[in-house]
N, C-alpha and C positions, 0 to 999 in steps of 0.2 A: 504494501500499500505506499502510495506516495501523497504528499500534500499538494494541493493546487490552490488558485487564486480563488477567492469567495467574497461575498458581501457579508459573510459571518465575523464574528470579533476576530480581530488579528491576533496571532500568536507572538511571542517574543522570539527573540534570537534562538536559533536550533529548535524551533516548534514546541518550546516549553510553554506551559499555560501561563498566562500573564499573572495569575493569582498567587504564583511560587509553588504550586502543588507539584508533587513529583509526576512525572510523566510527559507524555507527547500528545499534542493535539493534532489530528489529520483532520482535514477540512474537505469538503466535497468528494469524498473518495468513491469512484467507480467501484462497483463490485457486480458479481454475477454468482448465481446459485446453479448448478447442475442438478436436476432432478431426474429419475427414472420414473417414467409414467408408463406402465404396462410395456415393458420394452422399448419405449420411445425416450431418447435423450431430450429434455427441454431444459433450456437456459432461461433464467428470470434475471434481469438485469436492473440495478437501481444505483441511487446517488445516496450514499450516507452523509448527511450534512455535517455532523460532527462525532470524531471517535475519539475518546480520551484513553490513551493506555498508560496504564500504571502497572506497577509490579505484580499485583494481585488481582487485577481486574480491568476490564476494558468496557467502557462506558458508549453506549450507542444513544446520541442525543438527536432527534429529528425535530426541526423546527415548523410549527404551523402559525397561519396567522388568522385561521378562521375563529368567529366568537363562539358559534353555537356548538362546537365538539359534534356536530352532526355525523361525521364520518369516522367515527372512533373505531369502528369494526374494520373498516379499509386500512386505517392506520395500522391497526394491528397485525394486519397480514403483511403490509409494507415492513415494517419492524421486525416481523418473524423471519422474513427473507435476511434481513441484516444480521440477525442474531445468529442463524444458522452458517452465513458466510463467516462470521467472526468466531464462531466456534470451532471450524475447521481450522482456522488460522492459530487460535490461542485455546487449544483444548485444555489446557491447565488453569485457566483463570475464570473468574465468575464474570459475566457477561449481562448486566443490566440494560435494558432498553427504555428509553424514556422519550416523551414529547414535550418539547417547550414551546406553551402557547405565547406568542410574542404579544398578543393584544393585552393580557392581562399578567404576564410574567409568571405563569403557573407551569411547573414542570410535574408531569404525571407519568410515573413508572407504568409499563405496559407488559402483561404476560404473553410471553411468546407462544405461538402455536407450535406444535410438534411437527416435525417434518413430514409426517404421514398426511397431516391435516393440509400441508400445502399441496402434496401430490394430489389430493383429492379435490382441492381448489382447482388446480390446473386441468383435472379431468371434467369437473362441471363447469368450468369458463369455455373450455374448448367443445362441449358438447359431448364428451365421451362418457359422462355419466350424469345422471339428472338428480341424484341424491344431495340433499345440503349438507354443509359440513357441520359436524356437531359443535356447539359452542362451550 
């Protein structure tokens, strides 16, 4: 993973968090997750707004500007993809995922879906399966 330019809060020299916490900030990271859907390889792509890498934990933070939080279920799917990508890269670290709502400054931790749920979602969206995903 490498850092890229962004409108997000800047990092200090060496990608160190400006608040002095240990670890690195990775901004707008392009990621992909490979899933096997009934023998078909499916790649899901995304951009993680902020990854805070620390010795024992890797935090995923996604920024949202909406006020009503009407798309929370969609956000959970999105952050679940990010979680599973980072789980593969950092298998020995805790990986909390959260949404930071910029309108009111609230940060809300999100429970990630299981990888099998993401596979089921791909089947549902592609029309391969019509059963809903268990919540």
